[in-house]
N, CA, C and O of each residue as an XYZ file, in Angstrom:
448
protein
N    -199.571   -138.380    -85.995
C    -198.660   -140.015    -87.145
C    -200.826   -140.628    -87.062
O    -201.609   -141.010    -86.192
N    -200.861   -140.331    -88.664
C    -202.625   -141.527    -88.873
C    -201.961   -143.015    -89.302
O    -200.779   -143.326    -89.453
N    -202.797   -143.552    -89.394
C    -202.096   -144.905    -90.536
C    -203.951   -145.119    -90.900
O    -204.907   -144.389    -90.640
N    -203.861   -146.383    -91.561
C    -204.503   -147.086    -91.914
C    -204.458   -148.503    -92.063
O    -203.390   -148.804    -92.595
N    -205.278   -149.666    -91.779
C    -205.286   -151.095    -92.588
C    -205.626   -151.248    -93.536
O    -206.849   -151.377    -93.595
N    -204.822   -151.344    -94.947
C    -204.503   -151.133    -96.234
C    -205.001   -153.429    -96.662
O    -204.984   -154.102    -97.693
N    -205.352   -153.748    -95.145
C    -205.670   -155.183    -95.849
C    -207.354   -155.002    -95.671
O    -208.174   -155.566    -96.395
N    -207.756   -153.884    -94.293
C    -209.562   -153.864    -94.325
C    -209.617   -153.093    -95.276
O    -210.535   -153.562    -95.949
N    -209.222   -152.164    -95.819
C    -209.921   -151.535    -96.908
C    -209.554   -152.458    -98.117
O    -210.402   -152.757    -98.958
N    -208.564   -152.796    -98.161
C    -208.860   -153.794   -100.047
C    -210.140   -154.927    -99.727
O    -210.977   -155.005   -100.625
N    -210.375   -155.925    -98.347
C    -211.367   -156.686    -97.812
C    -213.214   -155.693    -97.998
O    -214.369   -155.845    -98.396
N    -212.354   -154.794    -97.417
C    -213.979   -153.210    -97.689
C    -214.421   -152.884    -99.551
O    -215.571   -152.721    -99.960
N    -213.739   -152.871   -100.016
C    -213.561   -152.474   -101.441
C    -213.472   -153.465   -101.933
O    -213.302   -153.178   -103.118
N    -213.468   -154.576   -101.836
C    -213.323   -155.556   -103.000
C    -215.002   -155.989   -102.614
O    -215.966   -155.987   -103.379
N    -214.956   -156.308   -101.331
C    -217.008   -156.472   -101.696
C    -217.763   -155.119   -101.652
O    -218.850   -155.162   -101.076
N    -217.626   -154.697   -101.832
C    -218.018   -152.635   -102.457
C    -218.047   -153.672   -103.877
O    -218.957   -154.482   -104.053
N    -217.060   -153.520   -104.701
C    -217.493   -154.033   -106.129
C    -217.805   -155.006   -106.346
O    -218.338   -154.972   -107.455
N    -217.827   -156.579   -105.702
C    -218.549   -157.226   -105.530
C    -220.213   -156.508   -105.478
O    -221.347   -156.422   -105.950
N    -219.852   -156.367   -105.116
C    -221.867   -155.673   -105.149
C    -221.864   -154.808   -105.412
O    -222.127   -153.964   -104.556
N    -221.504   -154.295   -107.059
C    -221.745   -152.895   -107.538
C    -221.430   -153.431   -109.190
O    -220.357   -153.668   -109.744
N    -222.646   -153.495   -109.626
C    -222.702   -153.619   -110.883
C    -221.531   -153.219   -112.328
O    -221.479   -153.554   -113.511
N    -220.758   -152.383   -111.466
C    -218.940   -151.895   -112.859
C    -218.467   -152.829   -111.562
O    -217.928   -151.958   -110.880
N    -218.400   -153.456   -111.176
C    -217.181   -154.737   -110.704
C    -215.599   -153.408   -109.663
O    -214.436   -153.795   -109.551
N    -215.848   -152.701   -109.387
C    -215.308   -151.762   -109.275
C    -215.520   -150.735   -108.347
O    -216.353   -149.842   -108.498
N    -214.346   -150.927   -106.841
C    -214.383   -149.589   -106.148
C    -213.257   -148.881   -106.053
O    -212.326   -149.341   -106.714
N    -212.973   -147.607   -105.256
C    -212.208   -146.657   -105.218
C    -212.033   -146.044   -104.450
O    -212.964   -145.497   -103.859
N    -211.119   -145.915   -104.212
C    -211.358   -144.702   -102.965
C    -209.996   -144.054   -102.740
O    -209.051   -144.807   -102.504
N    -209.714   -142.214   -102.807
C    -208.656   -141.757   -102.603
C    -208.233   -142.030   -101.366
O    -208.911   -141.370   -100.578
N    -207.300   -142.800   -100.719
C    -206.219   -142.683    -99.525
C    -206.010   -141.579    -98.701
O    -206.589   -141.409    -97.628
N    -204.763   -140.439    -99.447
C    -204.052   -139.951    -99.173
C    -203.968   -138.811   -100.420
O    -203.808   -139.207   -101.575
N    -204.102   -137.199   -100.076
C    -203.877   -136.389   -101.439
C    -204.899   -135.856   -102.054
O    -205.984   -135.792   -101.475
N    -204.720   -135.345   -103.429
C    -206.148   -134.268   -103.204
C    -205.255   -133.224   -104.145
O    -204.026   -133.196   -104.093
N    -205.883   -132.550   -104.830
C    -205.115   -131.052   -105.805
C    -204.075   -130.592   -105.081
O    -202.987   -130.239   -105.536
N    -204.378   -130.596   -104.067
C    -203.232   -130.082   -103.253
C    -201.831   -130.143   -102.413
O    -201.010   -129.411   -101.859
N    -202.254   -132.162   -102.828
C    -200.743   -132.226   -102.412
C    -199.678   -132.212   -104.089
O    -199.782   -131.623   -105.164
N    -198.547   -133.378   -103.392
C    -198.040   -133.442   -104.009
C    -198.049   -135.292   -104.452
O    -197.003   -135.757   -104.905
N    -198.957   -135.974   -104.321
C    -199.398   -136.768   -104.075
C    -200.381   -137.126   -103.997
O    -200.888   -136.666   -102.974
N    -201.660   -138.331   -105.029
C    -202.928   -138.968   -104.246
C    -202.684   -140.646   -104.037
O    -201.535   -140.898   -104.399
N    -203.009   -141.209   -103.823
C    -203.037   -142.912   -103.210
C    -204.258   -143.138   -103.176
O    -205.078   -142.764   -102.337
N    -204.456   -143.991   -104.436
C    -206.260   -144.254   -104.549
C    -205.910   -145.856   -104.004
O    -204.696   -146.058   -104.035
N    -206.620   -146.908   -103.566
C    -206.755   -147.867   -103.911
C    -208.091   -148.636   -104.959
O    -209.294   -148.388   -105.033
N    -207.647   -149.146   -105.319
C    -208.442   -149.410   -106.656
C    -208.980   -150.722   -106.355
O    -208.040   -151.454   -106.044
N    -209.991   -151.280   -106.318
C    -210.447   -152.890   -106.044
C    -211.802   -153.513   -107.325
O    -213.014   -153.403   -107.145
N    -211.288   -153.995   -108.264
C    -211.822   -155.421   -109.687
C    -211.920   -156.587   -108.986
O    -211.339   -157.205   -108.094
N    -213.160   -156.693   -109.940
C    -213.987   -158.379   -109.737
C    -213.016   -158.758   -111.037
O    -212.384   -157.936   -111.700
N    -213.043   -159.971   -111.210
C    -212.161   -160.020   -112.438
C    -212.993   -160.287   -113.437
O    -214.103   -160.820   -113.453
N    -212.244   -159.801   -114.356
C    -212.695   -159.969   -115.687
C    -212.699   -158.570   -116.020
O    -212.323   -158.015   -117.052
N    -213.214   -158.077   -114.914
C    -213.372   -155.955   -114.811
C    -211.719   -155.693   -114.907
O    -210.616   -156.194   -114.685
N    -212.591   -154.228   -115.537
C    -211.368   -153.797   -116.491
C    -211.471   -152.066   -116.377
O    -212.561   -151.630   -116.746
N    -210.489   -151.053   -115.922
C    -210.301   -149.623   -116.209
C    -210.075   -149.573   -117.866
O    -209.056   -150.009   -118.402
N    -210.662   -149.256   -118.246
C    -210.867   -148.439   -119.957
C    -209.488   -148.191   -120.458
O    -208.762   -147.422   -119.829
N    -209.179   -148.623   -121.253
C    -208.097   -147.117   -122.203
C    -208.439   -145.687   -121.573
O    -209.489   -145.050   -121.655
N    -206.669   -145.218   -120.608
C    -206.812   -143.794   -120.538
C    -205.427   -143.543   -120.791
O    -204.479   -144.265   -121.099
N    -205.603   -142.058   -120.529
C    -204.041   -141.510   -120.791
C    -203.775   -141.565   -119.400
O    -204.554   -141.412   -118.459
N    -202.082   -141.900   -119.412
C    -201.809   -141.579   -117.907
C    -201.857   -140.854   -117.418
O    -201.957   -139.791   -118.031
N    -201.821   -140.823   -115.792
C    -201.871   -139.309   -115.429
C    -200.578   -138.463   -114.945
O    -200.564   -137.731   -113.955
N    -199.574   -138.681   -115.760
C    -198.144   -138.541   -115.145
C    -197.603   -139.657   -114.547
O    -197.992   -140.811   -114.727
N    -196.367   -139.169   -113.569
C    -195.850   -140.013   -113.689
C    -196.136   -140.960   -111.982
O    -196.323   -140.353   -110.927
N    -196.106   -142.375   -112.088
C    -197.094   -142.664   -111.265
C    -197.052   -144.397   -110.990
O    -196.283   -145.009   -111.731
N    -197.630   -144.999   -110.236
C    -196.964   -146.499   -110.461
C    -197.983   -146.998   -109.349
O    -198.830   -146.324   -108.762
N    -197.669   -148.442   -109.198
C    -199.120   -149.585   -108.961
C    -198.496   -150.936   -108.558
O    -197.730   -151.796   -108.992
N    -199.392   -150.586   -107.290
C    -198.261   -151.842   -106.458
C    -200.081   -153.231   -106.307
O    -201.190   -152.933   -105.864
N    -199.744   -154.203   -106.712
C    -200.845   -155.058   -106.303
C    -200.700   -155.306   -105.267
O    -199.637   -155.763   -104.845
N    -202.142   -154.990   -104.246
C    -202.424   -155.418   -103.063
C    -202.357   -156.678   -102.686
O    -201.756   -157.164   -101.728
N    -203.661   -157.683   -104.306
C    -203.981   -158.752   -103.869
C    -204.445   -159.082   -105.074
O    -204.819   -158.271   -105.922
N    -204.432   -160.521   -105.208
C    -204.988   -160.489   -106.908
C    -204.237   -160.290   -108.256
O    -203.060   -159.990   -108.456
N    -205.019   -160.483   -108.924
C    -203.715   -160.851   -110.131
C    -204.791   -159.740   -110.701
O    -206.012   -159.674   -110.555
N    -203.260   -158.338   -111.871
C    -203.949   -158.166   -112.482
C    -202.970   -157.702   -114.151
O    -201.757   -157.512   -114.059
N    -203.681   -157.572   -115.553
C    -202.961   -156.990   -116.483
C    -203.054   -155.669   -116.840
O    -204.028   -154.945   -116.631
N    -201.475   -155.199   -117.673
C    -201.639   -153.750   -117.456
C    -200.770   -153.920   -118.697
O    -199.649   -154.424   -118.769
N    -201.862   -153.156   -120.085
C    -201.543   -153.200   -121.462
C    -201.326   -151.586   -122.256
O    -202.146   -150.845   -122.799
N    -199.983   -151.471   -122.055
C    -199.363   -150.089   -122.666
C    -199.300   -150.646   -123.841
O    -199.356   -151.875   -123.896
N    -199.140   -149.687   -125.325
C    -198.840   -149.871   -126.371
C    -198.803   -151.107   -126.645
O    -199.803   -151.795   -126.443
N    -197.598   -151.671   -127.182
C    -197.105   -152.772   -127.155
C    -197.112   -154.498   -126.569
O    -197.148   -155.668   -126.950
N    -197.041   -153.511   -125.219
C    -196.403   -154.196   -123.870
C    -197.863   -155.071   -123.352
O    -199.000   -154.916   -123.796
N    -197.522   -155.776   -122.553
C    -198.887   -156.334   -121.182
C    -197.849   -156.680   -119.929
O    -196.829   -157.187   -119.464
N    -198.453   -156.310   -119.880
C    -197.713   -156.992   -117.723
C    -198.290   -157.383   -117.199
O    -199.299   -156.683   -117.123
N    -198.399   -158.705   -116.344
C    -199.232   -159.011   -115.549
C    -198.531   -159.401   -114.204
O    -197.622   -160.229   -114.138
N    -198.939   -158.867   -113.373
C    -198.820   -158.533   -111.018
C    -199.538   -159.596   -111.078
O    -200.291   -160.147   -111.881
N    -199.019   -159.801   -109.756
C    -199.918   -160.650   -108.458
C    -199.346   -159.766   -107.082
O    -198.651   -158.770   -107.282
N    -199.607   -160.097   -106.005
C    -199.231   -159.685   -105.324
C    -198.213   -159.591   -104.158
O    -197.916   -160.448   -103.326
N    -197.649   -158.020   -104.355
C    -196.314   -157.726   -103.388
C    -195.986   -156.989   -105.233
O    -195.478   -155.870   -105.153
N    -196.219   -157.492   -106.769
C    -195.472   -156.742   -107.467
C    -195.465   -155.244   -107.415
O    -195.960   -154.681   -106.439
N    -194.778   -154.354   -108.698
C    -194.967   -153.210   -108.377
C    -194.183   -152.867   -109.213
O    -193.032   -153.290   -109.314
N    -194.937   -151.719   -110.208
C    -194.929   -151.514   -111.744
C    -195.063   -150.178   -112.599
O    -195.999   -149.684   -113.228
N    -193.918   -149.845   -112.397
C    -193.133   -147.959   -113.163
C    -194.849   -148.075   -114.243
O    -194.930   -149.013   -115.037
N    -195.886   -147.204   -114.146
C    -196.738   -146.724   -115.332
C    -196.438   -146.148   -116.485
O    -196.183   -144.965   -116.262
N    -196.328   -146.448   -117.787
C    -195.538   -146.180   -118.586
C    -195.985   -145.100   -118.741
O    -196.373   -144.729   -117.633
N    -196.293   -143.851   -119.956
C    -196.141   -142.748   -120.016
C    -196.904   -142.079   -120.725
O    -197.150   -140.875   -120.791
N    -197.465   -143.473   -121.558
C    -198.787   -143.513   -122.279
C    -199.986   -144.389   -122.338
O    -200.313   -145.172   -121.446
N    -200.614   -144.197   -123.456
C    -202.631   -144.479   -122.963
C    -202.149   -146.222   -122.650
O    -201.306   -146.790   -123.344
N    -202.760   -146.785   -121.658
C    -202.745   -148.601   -121.134
C    -204.213   -148.371   -120.478
O    -204.841   -147.312   -120.490
N    -204.467   -149.149   -120.116
C    -205.751   -150.286   -119.346
C    -205.180   -151.389   -118.364
O    -204.195   -152.001   -118.778
N    -205.544   -151.630   -117.446
C    -205.834   -152.322   -116.201
C    -207.088   -153.098   -116.544
O    -208.129   -152.774   -117.115
N    -206.456   -154.735   -115.770
C    -207.587   -155.362   -116.055
C    -207.054   -156.234   -115.394
O    -205.897   -156.643   -115.485
N    -208.611   -156.856   -114.069
C    -208.197   -158.332   -113.004
C    -208.357   -159.507   -113.906
O    -209.348   -159.911   -114.514
N    -207.046   -159.988   -113.836
C    -207.389   -161.500   -113.485
C    -208.212   -163.269   -112.273
O    -208.595   -164.432   -112.148
N    -207.895   -161.817   -111.746
C    -209.352   -162.704   -110.456
C    -209.249   -161.355   -109.788
O    -208.351   -160.514   -109.820
N    -210.459   -161.378   -109.151
C    -210.987   -160.470   -107.874
C    -209.367   -159.475   -107.302
O    -208.617   -159.941   -106.444
N    -209.180   -158.463   -107.812
C    -207.760   -157.380   -107.102
C    -208.102   -156.399   -106.221
O    -209.108   -155.889   -105.728
N    -206.733   -156.300   -106.192
C    -206.642   -155.152   -105.556
C    -204.986   -153.995   -105.466
O    -203.922   -154.158   -104.867
N    -205.422   -153.040   -106.242
C    -203.810   -152.059   -106.144
C    -204.042   -150.638   -105.955
O    -205.148   -150.104   -106.023
N    -203.208   -150.197   -105.772
C    -202.391   -149.039   -104.254
C    -201.532   -148.257   -106.243
O    -200.403   -148.647   -106.543
N    -202.350   -147.197   -107.293
C    -202.517   -146.131   -107.743
C    -201.448   -144.846   -106.467
O    -201.649   -144.425   -105.328
N    -200.368   -144.657   -107.491
C    -199.745   -143.167   -106.599
C    -199.732   -142.543   -108.257
O    -199.540   -143.095   -109.341
N    -200.104   -140.792   -107.767
C    -199.759   -140.229   -108.229
C    -198.895   -139.339   -108.139
O    -198.710   -139.004   -106.969
N    -198.175   -138.715   -109.000
C    -196.613   -136.963   -108.619
C    -198.305   -136.375   -109.437
O    -198.798   -136.786   -110.487
N    -198.877   -135.255   -108.428
C    -199.128   -134.130   -108.659
C    -198.312   -132.919   -109.268
O    -197.575   -132.232   -108.561
N    -198.543   -132.627   -111.056
C    -198.392   -131.489   -110.742
C    -198.693   -130.583   -110.136
O    -199.842   -130.514   -110.573
N    -198.605   -129.491   -109.212
C    -198.664   -128.820   -108.574
C    -199.359   -126.946   -109.148
O    -198.301   -126.537   -109.626
N    -200.129   -126.038   -109.299
C    -199.684   -124.366   -110.032
C    -198.546   -124.286   -109.365
O    -198.136   -125.020   -108.466
N    -197.804   -122.875   -110.103
C    -197.315   -121.772   -108.351
C    -198.369   -121.316   -108.004
O    -198.435   -120.610   -106.997
């Protein structure tokens, strides 16, 4: 059995994001091409965003620290630490309303 501290990872990646010109940092903590699930921790500095992009398929977002806004089509959702969202299957963007970290979980479509 393998475990890790999300709190420690959040601290590490927020420090990286604060030091990096892009204001963000990410690390895949589980999965990849050969797995059914991929989980990625994403850290964003206040005001920074992941620009509009296509939905990765079935996905969820859990706010680990801070506050974020997800914009999709006509709708906005604001989440804070502990909040959870099913990401809509449409183009969307994510903006940090303060220094924030989220856990993105994506269900991969595996080839036969």
